[in-house]
DRENPA-3360 file (N, C-alpha, C; in nm, 2 decimals, always signed):
BEGIN
1 = MITHPRTE = -20.69/+1.81/-6.91/-20.68/+1.67/-6.90/-20.59/+1.63/-6.78 ~ -20.64/+1.54/-6.70/-20.56/+1.50/-6.58/-20.50/+1.37/-6.61 ~ -20.37/+1.36/-6.60/-20.31/+1.23/-6.62/-20.25/+1.18/-6.48 ~ -20.25/+1.06/-6.47/-20.19/+1.00/-6.34/-20.04/+1.01/-6.34 ~ -19.98/+1.02/-6.23/-19.83/+1.02/-6.23/-19.78/+0.88/-6.26 ~ -19.67/+0.89/-6.33/-19.60/+0.76/-6.37/-19.54/+0.70/-6.25 ~ -19.51/+0.57/-6.26/-19.45/+0.50/-6.14/-19.33/+0.56/-6.10 ~ -19.24/+0.60/-6.19/-19.11/+0.66/-6.14/-19.13/+0.79/-6.08;
9 = ELVEAVAR = -19.24/+0.87/-6.11/-19.27/+0.99/-6.04/-19.32/+0.97/-5.90 ~ -19.40/+0.86/-5.88/-19.44/+0.83/-5.75/-19.33/+0.78/-5.66 ~ -19.24/+0.71/-5.72/-19.12/+0.66/-5.64/-19.04/+0.78/-5.60 ~ -19.02/+0.88/-5.69/-18.94/+1.00/-5.66/-19.01/+1.08/-5.55 ~ -19.14/+1.09/-5.56/-19.22/+1.17/-5.46/-19.20/+1.11/-5.32 ~ -19.21/+0.98/-5.31/-19.19/+0.91/-5.18/-19.05/+0.93/-5.13 ~ -18.95/+0.92/-5.21/-18.81/+0.95/-5.17/-18.79/+1.09/-5.12 ~ -18.85/+1.18/-5.19/-18.84/+1.32/-5.15/-18.90/+1.35/-5.01;
17 = WIDTIRPA = -19.02/+1.28/-4.99/-19.09/+1.30/-4.86/-19.00/+1.24/-4.75 ~ -18.95/+1.12/-4.77/-18.86/+1.06/-4.67/-18.75/+1.15/-4.64 ~ -18.69/+1.21/-4.74/-18.57/+1.30/-4.72/-18.61/+1.42/-4.64 ~ -18.73/+1.47/-4.66/-18.77/+1.59/-4.58/-18.80/+1.56/-4.43 ~ -18.84/+1.44/-4.40/-18.86/+1.40/-4.26/-18.74/+1.34/-4.19 ~ -18.64/+1.30/-4.27/-18.52/+1.23/-4.22/-18.45/+1.31/-4.11 ~ -18.43/+1.45/-4.13/-18.35/+1.52/-4.02/-18.42/+1.52/-3.89 ~ -18.55/+1.50/-3.88/-18.62/+1.50/-3.75/-18.62/+1.36/-3.68;
25 = LAPRDAFL = -18.57/+1.26/-3.75/-18.57/+1.12/-3.70/-18.45/+1.09/-3.61 ~ -18.47/+0.99/-3.52/-18.36/+0.95/-3.44/-18.25/+0.89/-3.53 ~ -18.13/+0.89/-3.48/-18.02/+0.85/-3.57/-18.04/+0.72/-3.64 ~ -18.08/+0.62/-3.57/-18.10/+0.49/-3.64/-18.21/+0.50/-3.75 ~ -18.32/+0.56/-3.71/-18.42/+0.58/-3.81/-18.38/+0.67/-3.93 ~ -18.30/+0.77/-3.90/-18.25/+0.85/-4.01/-18.16/+0.78/-4.10 ~ -18.08/+0.69/-4.04/-17.99/+0.60/-4.13/-18.08/+0.51/-4.22 ~ -18.18/+0.45/-4.15/-18.27/+0.36/-4.23/-18.35/+0.44/-4.34;
33 = ARVAVNVL = -18.39/+0.56/-4.31/-18.45/+0.64/-4.40/-18.36/+0.67/-4.52 ~ -18.24/+0.70/-4.49/-18.14/+0.72/-4.60/-18.12/+0.60/-4.69 ~ -18.12/+0.48/-4.63/-18.11/+0.36/-4.70/-18.23/+0.34/-4.79 ~ -18.35/+0.37/-4.73/-18.47/+0.36/-4.81/-18.47/+0.46/-4.93 ~ -18.42/+0.58/-4.91/-18.41/+0.68/-5.02/-18.32/+0.62/-5.13 ~ -18.21/+0.56/-5.09/-18.12/+0.51/-5.19/-18.18/+0.39/-5.27 ~ -18.26/+0.31/-5.20/-18.33/+0.20/-5.26/-18.43/+0.25/-5.36 ~ -18.50/+0.35/-5.32/-18.60/+0.41/-5.41/-18.53/+0.47/-5.54;
41 = GVVQRELT = -18.41/+0.53/-5.52/-18.33/+0.58/-5.63/-18.30/+0.47/-5.73 ~ -18.26/+0.35/-5.68/-18.23/+0.24/-5.76/-18.36/+0.20/-5.84 ~ -18.47/+0.19/-5.77/-18.60/+0.15/-5.83/-18.63/+0.25/-5.94 ~ -18.62/+0.38/-5.91/-18.65/+0.48/-6.01/-18.56/+0.47/-6.14 ~ -18.43/+0.45/-6.11/-18.34/+0.44/-6.23/-18.37/+0.31/-6.31 ~ -18.40/+0.20/-6.23/-18.44/+0.08/-6.30/-18.56/+0.10/-6.39 ~ -18.66/+0.17/-6.34/-18.78/+0.20/-6.42/-18.75/+0.29/-6.54 ~ -18.66/+0.38/-6.53/-18.63/+0.48/-6.64/-18.52/+0.43/-6.73;
49 = LGPAAEAD = -18.41/+0.37/-6.68/-18.30/+0.33/-6.76/-18.30/+0.18/-6.79 ~ -18.36/+0.10/-6.71/-18.35/-0.05/-6.72/-18.39/-0.10/-6.85 ~ -18.51/-0.07/-6.91/-18.55/-0.13/-7.04/-18.44/-0.10/-7.15 ~ -18.39/+0.02/-7.16/-18.29/+0.05/-7.26/-18.16/-0.03/-7.24 ~ -18.12/-0.03/-7.11/-18.00/-0.10/-7.08/-18.01/-0.25/-7.11 ~ -18.12/-0.31/-7.08/-18.15/-0.45/-7.11/-18.15/-0.47/-7.26 ~ -18.22/-0.38/-7.33/-18.23/-0.40/-7.48/-18.09/-0.39/-7.54 ~ -18.01/-0.30/-7.49/-17.87/-0.28/-7.54/-17.79/-0.41/-7.51;
57 = AVERMSGL = -17.80/-0.46/-7.39/-17.73/-0.58/-7.35/-17.77/-0.70/-7.44 ~ -17.90/-0.71/-7.46/-17.95/-0.82/-7.55/-17.89/-0.81/-7.69 ~ -17.89/-0.69/-7.74/-17.83/-0.67/-7.87/-17.68/-0.71/-7.88 ~ -17.61/-0.67/-7.77/-17.46/-0.71/-7.77/-17.44/-0.86/-7.76 ~ -17.52/-0.92/-7.67/-17.51/-1.06/-7.65/-17.55/-1.14/-7.77 ~ -17.66/-1.09/-7.84/-17.70/-1.16/-7.96/-17.59/-1.15/-8.07 ~ -17.52/-1.04/-8.07/-17.41/-1.03/-8.17/-17.30/-1.13/-8.14 ~ -17.27/-1.14/-8.01/-17.16/-1.24/-7.97/-17.20/-1.38/-8.00;
65 = LGHGGGHA = -17.33/-1.41/-7.97/-17.37/-1.55/-7.97/-17.43/-1.59/-8.11 ~ -17.46/-1.49/-8.19/-17.50/-1.52/-8.33/-17.65/-1.55/-8.34 ~ -17.73/-1.52/-8.24/-17.87/-1.54/-8.24/-17.94/-1.45/-8.14 ~ -18.07/-1.43/-8.15/-18.14/-1.35/-8.06/-18.19/-1.44/-7.94 ~ -18.27/-1.37/-7.86/-18.33/-1.44/-7.74/-18.36/-1.34/-7.63 ~ -18.40/-1.39/-7.52/-18.43/-1.30/-7.41/-18.30/-1.28/-7.33 ~ -18.31/-1.17/-7.24/-18.19/-1.13/-7.16/-18.14/-1.25/-7.07 ~ -18.24/-1.31/-7.00/-18.19/-1.42/-6.91/-18.13/-1.54/-6.99;
73 = ELTAELCA = -18.20/-1.58/-7.10/-18.15/-1.69/-7.17/-18.01/-1.66/-7.24 ~ -17.99/-1.54/-7.29/-17.87/-1.50/-7.35/-17.76/-1.49/-7.25 ~ -17.79/-1.44/-7.13/-17.69/-1.43/-7.02/-17.65/-1.57/-6.98 ~ -17.74/-1.66/-6.96/-17.71/-1.79/-6.92/-17.62/-1.86/-7.02 ~ -17.66/-1.84/-7.15/-17.58/-1.91/-7.25/-17.43/-1.85/-7.26 ~ -17.43/-1.72/-7.25/-17.30/-1.65/-7.25/-17.21/-1.70/-7.13 ~ -17.27/-1.71/-7.01/-17.20/-1.76/-6.90/-17.15/-1.90/-6.92 ~ -17.24/-1.98/-6.97/-17.20/-2.12/-7.00/-17.08/-2.13/-7.10;
81 = KLQAGELD = -17.09/-2.05/-7.20/-16.98/-2.05/-7.30/-16.85/-2.00/-7.24 ~ -16.86/-1.91/-7.15/-16.74/-1.86/-7.08/-16.68/-1.97/-6.99 ~ -16.77/-2.03/-6.91/-16.72/-2.14/-6.82/-16.66/-2.25/-6.90 ~ -16.72/-2.28/-7.02/-16.67/-2.40/-7.10/-16.54/-2.36/-7.18 ~ -16.51/-2.23/-7.18/-16.39/-2.19/-7.25/-16.41/-2.17/-7.40 ~ -16.54/-2.17/-7.44/-16.57/-2.15/-7.58/-16.56/-2.01/-7.62 ~ -16.57/-1.92/-7.52/-16.55/-1.77/-7.54/-16.44/-1.73/-7.44 ~ -16.35/-1.64/-7.48/-16.25/-1.59/-7.38/-16.21/-1.45/-7.42;
89 = AQTPGLLA = -16.12/-1.40/-7.35/-16.07/-1.26/-7.37/-16.03/-1.23/-7.52 ~ -16.00/-1.34/-7.59/-15.95/-1.32/-7.73/-16.07/-1.32/-7.82 ~ -16.19/-1.35/-7.78/-16.31/-1.34/-7.86/-16.34/-1.20/-7.90 ~ -16.34/-1.17/-8.03/-16.36/-1.03/-8.08/-16.50/-0.98/-8.02 ~ -16.49/-0.86/-7.96/-16.60/-0.79/-7.91/-16.65/-0.83/-7.77 ~ -16.59/-0.94/-7.72/-16.64/-0.99/-7.59/-16.62/-0.89/-7.48 ~ -16.49/-0.85/-7.46/-16.46/-0.76/-7.35/-16.54/-0.63/-7.36 ~ -16.55/-0.57/-7.48/-16.62/-0.45/-7.50/-16.77/-0.47/-7.46;
97 = ALRANAQG = -16.83/-0.58/-7.50/-16.97/-0.61/-7.47/-16.99/-0.62/-7.32 ~ -16.90/-0.70/-7.25/-16.91/-0.72/-7.11/-16.90/-0.59/-7.03 ~ -16.80/-0.51/-7.08/-16.78/-0.38/-7.01/-16.90/-0.29/-7.03 ~ -16.96/-0.28/-7.15/-17.08/-0.20/-7.17/-17.20/-0.25/-7.09 ~ -17.21/-0.38/-7.08/-17.32/-0.44/-7.01/-17.31/-0.40/-6.86 ~ -17.18/-0.42/-6.81/-17.16/-0.38/-6.67/-17.18/-0.23/-6.64 ~ -17.14/-0.15/-6.73/-17.16/+0.00/-6.71/-17.31/+0.03/-6.71 ~ -17.38/-0.04/-6.80/-17.53/-0.01/-6.80/-17.59/-0.05/-6.67;
105 = QVAIDQPN = -17.55/-0.16/-6.60/-17.60/-0.20/-6.48/-17.56/-0.11/-6.36 ~ -17.43/-0.07/-6.37/-17.37/+0.02/-6.26/-17.44/+0.16/-6.27 ~ -17.47/+0.20/-6.39/-17.54/+0.33/-6.40/-17.68/+0.33/-6.33 ~ -17.74/+0.21/-6.32/-17.86/+0.20/-6.25/-17.84/+0.18/-6.10 ~ -17.75/+0.09/-6.06/-17.73/+0.05/-5.92/-17.65/+0.16/-5.85 ~ -17.54/+0.21/-5.90/-17.45/+0.31/-5.83/-17.40/+0.41/-5.93 ~ -17.49/+0.51/-5.98/-17.45/+0.60/-6.08/-17.33/+0.69/-6.04 ~ -17.30/+0.70/-5.91/-17.19/+0.78/-5.87/-17.05/+0.71/-5.88;
113 = YSSAR = -17.05/+0.58/-5.91/-16.92/+0.52/-5.93/-16.86/+0.58/-6.06 ~ -16.73/+0.60/-6.05/-16.66/+0.66/-6.16/-16.67/+0.58/-6.29 ~ -16.68/+0.45/-6.28/-16.68/+0.37/-6.40/-16.81/+0.38/-6.47 ~ -16.91/+0.43/-6.40/-17.05/+0.45/-6.46/-17.06/+0.57/-6.55 ~ -16.96/+0.66/-6.54/-16.97/+0.79/-6.61/-16.91/+0.77/-6.75;
% end
């Protein structure tokens, strides 16, 4: 049975190909190729880690706000409550939730940052 490659596998294949030709490129093009490989890494991690990170964030925000909803709506409501002073550093679980949400995003965007480990 032949199965088609998944999207994240295609992204990884393109990144590897760019990396193989990068040493033969002129310095400016080699730099841009390196940037492209990094971007493809973010895309690959978003495809593989993003859904779970978002689901975890939704669960944490739902717990803080007392109801469910979508990621964008919960994020907007949480931000509004923080700006209005309805939630602050004294709110139980708030700082832990914000830290965990940020770590989930950093693990996708910049996994080599020490705070992402």
